[in-house]
N, C-alpha and C positions, 0 to 999 in steps of 0.2 A: 495488432499493426494501429499506429496511429491513432488518431482523435477523430470523433465525430460533434458535429453542433447543428443547429438549426434552430425554427421555430415553427408554429401555428400561430394561426388569427382568424378569427371570424368575422374581424371587422374593417380589415384592411387587404389589398391586394398585393400578395407577397412576391409576384411576379417582378414588383418592382424595387424587392430588397436584394437583389443580388450583391449588389456591393456591399451592405449590412452583413452578409453571411461570408462572404469573402473575408471581411475585415476578422470577422469571429473566427474562421479558420485559421487566418494569418496570425493569430495569437498561438497557435499551438504548432507552428511550423517546425520546431524541432522534434516534436512528437513523429511528425511525419514527413520527413524532408524527400521523399520521393515522387511524390505528385499529389495533386490538389484537385477537388472537383465540388463543382455546386450544382445542385437542380432547384429550381424552384417552379411553383403553381402559386393560382389564387389564394390557397388556404395553407399552404405549408412549403418549407424551404430547408433544403437540407445542406450540409458543408460537410467536407472529411479532409483530412491530410493525412497522407498513406506512407508507412514505412513497409518496404517490401521483405517478406520474410519468405515467399513462394514464388518461383519462376514461374509466372503466368500471362498468358497471351493478354495482349492490350495493356502490360503494365499492373493488371489488377485494379484500375481505377473503379475510384466510387464517387458518388453512389452510382447503384445499379437497379435499372428499370426495368419491368416487365411490362410489355404492350401485349393489347389483343385489339385486333381490327383498326389499327392505326390510333389506338388510344391508351394512356399510361394504366395499368391497372394498379399496380404497387412501385413502390420505390425504397430501396433500402441501404443501409449502411452501417458499417460497425468498426469496432477497434478488439485489440486482442486476436487470438486465434481459436476459432471453434476446432476443436484437436479431431472430432468425429465426422468431419464434413465430408470425406470419401464416402464413409459409410451410409451417411443421412442422402447422400447423392444416389448412391445404388439404391435405397429404399423407394425415395422417392421417384426415379426413372423408373422402377418397378410398376410406379403409382400412375405412370403415363406423363409425368414433367420432363420436359425437354429444355436442357443446359444449351446455353452458347458460350459461355466462356469456363474455366477452371475457378478455382477459389472458393473460400468458406462465404463471403457475402451471398453471392447468389444462392447458395445452398439456405442460407437463413430465410432468404426472400422466399424460394419454394416453399420452405418448411412454413413459413407462415400463411401461405396460400393454401397450404394441404391442412394444416390443422390451428390457423388460427393463433389466440395469444396462447394455447398450450404447445405450440413449437418451442418456448422457452423450456420446458422439461424436458425436451430430447435434445438440447444443445450441450456439449460438454466441453472442458476448457476454460480458459478466462475470456470474459468477452464482454462488451456492453455495446448494444445493438438497436437499430431504429428501422422500422419499417412504417412508410405513410401509406395506408391502404385508401386509395382515393376512389374506392367503389362506397365506401363508408364514411369517406372524410374523417379516418380516426388516425390517430398516431399512437405506435406500439413503440414502447422502451422498452429493455430488459437487461438485467444486470446478473453475471455469475454468480454462482451459489456463495461462494466464499468472498465474494466483492473486491478481487484483486483488479480488474479494472474499474476505474471511477466512473461514475455518472451523476452529475447534477441537474437539477432543473429549477426553474422560476417562474411561479404563475403568474398570470398578469390578469387584468380585468378582462380580456376578449380572447386569450388564449393560453399560450406556453413558449418560454423559451429554455434550451436546453443545450448539455455541453460535457465534453470528458472531462475538463477542466473549467474552475471558476472564472478564469480570466477571459476564456471564450463568450460565458455569458455577461462579463462586466463591458464585453467590448458592443454588447446592442445597447441601443441609445435610450430605450427605456429602462436600463437596470442603473443604480446609482450605487456606489462602492460605500455600503453604509454597513456599520458594525454596531450592534446593540449589547447590551449585559449577558444575554445568552451567549453570543458570539466570544466575548472576551473571558466569558466563564469556562467554556471549550478549550481557550487557549491556554487558559492560565490552569487547568486540573489534567488536561490530555485524557479527557474522559471519553471520547474518540465515541460520542452518542450515533448509533448508527445513521440516522435519518436528519442530522442537524448539520449544518454547514456554516462556517464564522459568518458570513454575510447576511443582512437581514433579507429576510424575504426567500432566501435559497435554502435548497434542499437537497440532500444527497438520496438518490434511490437507494434503498435498503439491499444488501447482498439477499441473493435468492428472491427477488420479487421482481415485478413487471408493471407497468404503469399504461394505461389505454386511456388516451385524451381525445374527446370530441366534442361536440356544438354542446352536447346535453352535460357534460362535465367530466370531472376525472376520477376512475376507478384505479387504486393500485391493490396488486394480489399477491400473496404470498406463493410462490410456487415451488419451493423448496426449503425445508427446514430439517433440523435435527431430530430426530426421535429417539425416546427413550426404549430400549430392550433390554431383556436378559441377556448377559452374555455367558454361555454355556460352554467354551471352548476351552480345554486345559491350557498349561501353560506353553507347553511344547507347540501345540497347533497355532494358539495366539502369536507366537512369534513368527512362525513360518508365515501367517496369514499377513502379517504386517510388512515381512520381507516382500510377500507375492504381489499385494496392493502396491508398494511402493515402486516396486520393480515395473510392474503394467503402468504404474503411473509416469515413471521417467521413459518410457518408450515410446508413451502418447507424447509427451514434451518434446522429445527429441525429433520429432516430425517439421521438418522444414527444409526449403534449400537453401539456407543462409548458414555461414558458418556457426556453429555453437561454441560458447564457454560455458564454465563455471565458476563461482567465486568460491573462495575455498578459504578457512579461516583457520584451519588445524582442528578445529571444534568439531563434534559428533556429527551434528546435522549437516555444515557443508559437505565435511568427508564422507558421508555416508550417500549422498546424491552424486559425488565427484567418482566415489568407487563404483556404483551401481550404473551410473553411467558411461563412465569408462569401459566397464564390461559390455555394455550394450553395442557400443561404439566399435569396438574391438572385434566383434563379428563381423563388420563390414572395413577389416583393416583399418582404423583410424584411432587416433590418440585422443584423450579429451585435452581440451584448453583450459587452464585453471589460470587463476587470477586471486592475488592476494595483496591485501594494501599493509604499509609497514610505515614508520615514522623516523626519520633521521634519527640518529641517537639514542633510539628507543632503548634500547639495551640497557644502555649507562644510564638512564633517567628513570628506568622503569623500577615501580617499588609494590612489591606484592603487597595486597588487602584480602581481607576475606571475599571482595566481591570478585577482584582481577588477581587470580593468584599466579598466574604465567603470561608471558606475553605470546604471540600466536607464530611468530615466524618460524621456529624450531620445529612446531608441531606439523604446521604447513609443508614443511621441507621434509617432514618424515613421508609426510602423504605422497609430495612429490616422487621421492625415490622409490616408496613401494609400489605404485602404481603408474610409475612411468609417464607422469603427463607432461605437458607441452605447457611450460611454466612460465608466467610472467610476473614479478614482484613489485609493485608499484610504491615506491618510497618517498614519501610526503616531508617537506619543512616547513617552521613555522610560517615562513613568508606566503606561501604558497594556501597554507590553512587559512591565514589571515587576509588573504587578497580579496580587495574591496570586489572586483568584479566576482570572484568564484562566490563570496557569499551572496551577493545579488541574484545571482544565477540560481544559487538553491534556493532563496528565498522567492523567486519568482517561479520556480517549478513546483514549488509546493501550493503558493497564493496565500499561505498564512504563516505568522512565525510559531517557533518551538523552542523549549529551552535546551535542546539538544546540539546545537552549537557546532564544534568541531566535528561531530559523530556524522552529522548530514552533509558536512561539507569535504570530509575526507572520503565518503561515500559517493559522492558528486564527481570528485576528481578521479578517483577509482573507475567509475563510469566511461569519465572522458578517457581514461588510458585505455579502457578495454574496447572502446569504438574505435582508437588509433591502430588497434590489433586486428582490422578487418572481420569482427567478429559483430554479428547484429541481433543474435539470441542468446542470452545468458541464462544459466538455471542457478538458484539459490536455496539454501536450506530454511527460507523463511517458514514461519507457522509451525514447526517441530516442537519449539519449546511450547507453544499454546496446548498441543495435541496431548504431549507425553510430562509436561508438568516440569518442564526445564528451568524456567524462572525461579531463583532462592527463595523470593517473598511467597511463593507458594507453600513453602515449607515451614516459613518464621512463623512460630505460635502467636506473635503479637501481630505482625504486618500483615497476617494472612486472614485474622479475625478482628480487624477493625471497623467493618459494618460499612466499608467503602472499598474501591478499588485497590488492590494489594498496591499497585506500582504507585500510587497516590499515598497510600499509608507507608511505604518505604521511604517518601519524599519527608514525609511528616517526621517520622521517627528518625531517620538518618542524618537528614540531611536540615531541614529549615522548617520549624513548627506552621508555618506560613503555606508551604508546600514548593514543590521544585521549581525554581526559577521565580518565585513571588518574593523573595526577601527583602526587595530593595524599591517595592511599590508602596505608593501612602497608604497608611493605616487607615484613613477614611475609605480609601477607595476598596480597600482590601473589604472592610466592615459591609460596605454597600453591596459589592459582589457577592460575599460570603462563597468564595470558591469553594472550600473545603467542604460547606453545606450541599452547594451544586453536587460536587462529586458523588456523595453520598447518597443523594436523591436520585440521580442517574443510575449509581449501583443497584439500590434496591428496585427501581425500573427495569434494570436487564434481569437480574436474579429472578426476578417474579414470572420471566418468560422460559426460564431454564427447566426442560423437559424431566421428569423424573418418574422412576417406577414405585407402586404403592409399597409401602413396608420397608423403604429403604432405609439405612441407619442415617444418624446425624452427621455422622463423619463422612460417608460416603456421598450425600447430599451437599456436604460443603465441597468437596473436592469437585464434583461434578459442576458446581456453580462457579468455582474459579475456573474450569476448562471453558465452562459456558463466557463468562466475560472476557477472558482471553480471546475466545474465536470473535465474537462478536466488537466488542468496543476496541480492546487492543491491538488486534489486527486490523481496524479499519483505519488506526492510525498506522503502524508499522507497516502493512502492506502498501499503504498511500506514499508512506516516504520511499521505499525502493521502488515503486513504479513508475513513480513521476521523477526521480533524479535519473532514473536508467532512460528514460523516454525522454527526459529533457536534451541527452545527447544521441537521441535516434536508436536506441536500443529497446529490445521487447525482452521484458524479464517475464521469466516462467516458475512456478513453485511447486513443485512436484508434491509438498506435502499437503497442498491444499486442494488434492482431487477428492470429489464429494463422498467416495466411497472409502476411502481412508479415515476421512474424519469421521463419517457416521460410526466405523467402525471402533476408533479410538476414543469416541465420547462414552461410549457405553464400557468401557474397559473398568473394572472393579480397582477401586486404589489398592487394596492390598496385592492385586498383580503388576500394577504400575510401578509399584515401590518393592517388588519380590527379592531384589538384592539389598532394598535399603539406600539404593543411589539413586541421583535424578536420572529421568528417562531410561530406568533400565531394560523396558521392553524393547527400545528403538535399539539401544546398544547393544542387546542380544540379535537383534534381527539383522544388522550390518556388520557386526564383528568379524565375518569371515571375509570380508575386503579392506579391511584397515590395516595398518598397525598397532602393535598393543600399547604403544605410548598414546595414542588417541583414544582407544578403548579405556586407559587408564585414567586420561585425563580430565579433570573436573570441569563443569561449566563456566565459562567464561565471556560474560557478554561482549559486544561489539568495542573494538578497541577505541581507545583515546588517546590523543597526545599528550605527555607529560613533559614538553619541551618549556623552559622558562621563558623563550622567546615568544611562544603561543601568548602566555601570560601576560609579557609586556605590550604586546600588541592591544590587547582588549583591554589593557588598563590606558594605552593612549588613545583608542577609539573612544572609550567612557569619558576621559578627560576633556575631548575635542566635544561630545554631546553636551556635557556641563558648561561648555565655554559657550555655547549655541544658542541665544535668548528664543530662537525660532523653532527650535526642537519639538516635533509635536509631541514627543512621549513626556517631555520634562515636569509638565501639570502632572503628570501620573504617578511621579517618583517622590519618595522620600530622600530628597537631596542631602541632607544631612548624613544619613544611612550611606547613602552612594559616595559620598565624601570620606567618611570614616572606613569604610570595605577599601577605598583606592591607598588610604593612609596607611592601611594594615599591611605588613609584608606579608603575612599569612594569608591575608583577606582573599587570594584566590588560589589557595594552594591546593585545593581540592575540587574535582570535577565538578560535584554537585554547589560549589560557591562558586562557580565559575558560571554554572547556570544562571545565577543570579543576576548577573551581566549580560550574559549573551542573549537571554529572553529580551530585556529591555533596549539591547542595541538592534536586534530584528525588528521590534515591535514599531522602533523609532523611523527605521528605514521604511517598513511597511506601510506605516501612514502617511509617511511622504511622499513615496512613488507611486503608491494605489490611490492617493488624494483619499484615505479615508474619511469620511466624517462619523463620529461617535456619538449614539443617539443612547443616552444612557441615563 
């Protein structure tokens, strides 16, 4: 549900800062279109925007306060959904807690009162929560185990500012929109460093961590993480266990009073979710709603490559027929994908640019269309590739062993030696930033944290490290795109593959078993084959689709020409202008998606620098 923001300060009276917190919360109005709430005290101020996915008395307004003898004891707010809140409520009621309202925020509040910071370990689902403990004058912040819900913070000399999104923190007068070399390195490499935000002085709270802030300082603690454990199940038991864990996760993720839908690409991941969710909903006589994105004239423009061998639409249609889903196909044309307003909304939702271009725009437009179909909660197949080695670069003998993130390696090997999206930036800038060296350093930092069993073979160790960097770094980016783009139109995204029990089990699956039939995602394929048509079972992994329409390429060329003609364009000093002009003159210069990324990233960066008022500190 929605978004949280606020601050603590030990030098100013924050009861006077209601207007500031309202302004911070207002930046997230699209995340929480149903209600707004602010609570202030001398040392703490909390703001909230609400998205209603449960039918609650009082509309589920937050923040929620607990009072005793006329004094406020603690106040809580959160975003996302605590899926086990009813079970926790029962436990807490038996321990003497009394509840005034329904909903998971009040459960979070009482869980904190019972277990303190240990409450985070008892919460399940995707959430980012905050509790102000008025007794101790401490702020407690927690983020879900897999980091689906975002949570950022900005330490000040006398306190701390926090928010679900960077834009909420940037709305505070003490925070300036500055970006240093590390911020640009993150953007240029897609490293997804779990604690790094692109804005100077801002940090992401790592997944599975909580933060306690008091007058004496700040303490960050990991409350959950993956463990290395010996896998003793045989193949049949392993497949049954994966199926059972996924079924349980889907059942929990269907808990809502709002209409539920599911994204459907026709690939194994999303189709598996649709099949199992449809089976669960059928118990109550309901059909699963499904949504697929497609592009106008895609079938005539499509050209198979080793990365994308087939379009999604025929396979999605097979799933719809096989499962009798309530289906909507969202067909986009180049004008929609290149629309200036839509592209700005995408950038505004994410708060920083990426080279993903039309992939993000089409996902945003798909989300908008889903919202128009009276749907508030959407299931996705996100994270299955990370758990079951579905990405092609994990199996590539070169890309998977370049001592860097394999998605960075793929950009270097197949697309541009400078890195994905970096091909048109000035050589001196790239030399100073050394983005590929930065990515390699962050990769080594990440894999150094990966847990292993003693005596593990080199190959087994390597494959677990690849799984690790996908679960930590890659998903920090990917989950962020999906979560933010759907929240930007008032939809809550739920990711059944991000259930921590399933993730823990999958992390310890031996590579030989993961690869038992020589295909990507062998175990997942076996676990969900009973609910899917044979065509989907046989289909090779295909990434999220991109448009191949020449009209979109023409729109990018026109936008880049306009940028070159604007002497005030803030990104212009960062570009190799001669290389840009040569690319625009070359009729083949943008004929592949990766080449388009070299134009997409500078265009987004220019808009970001200008409209966010970014000051580069390099």
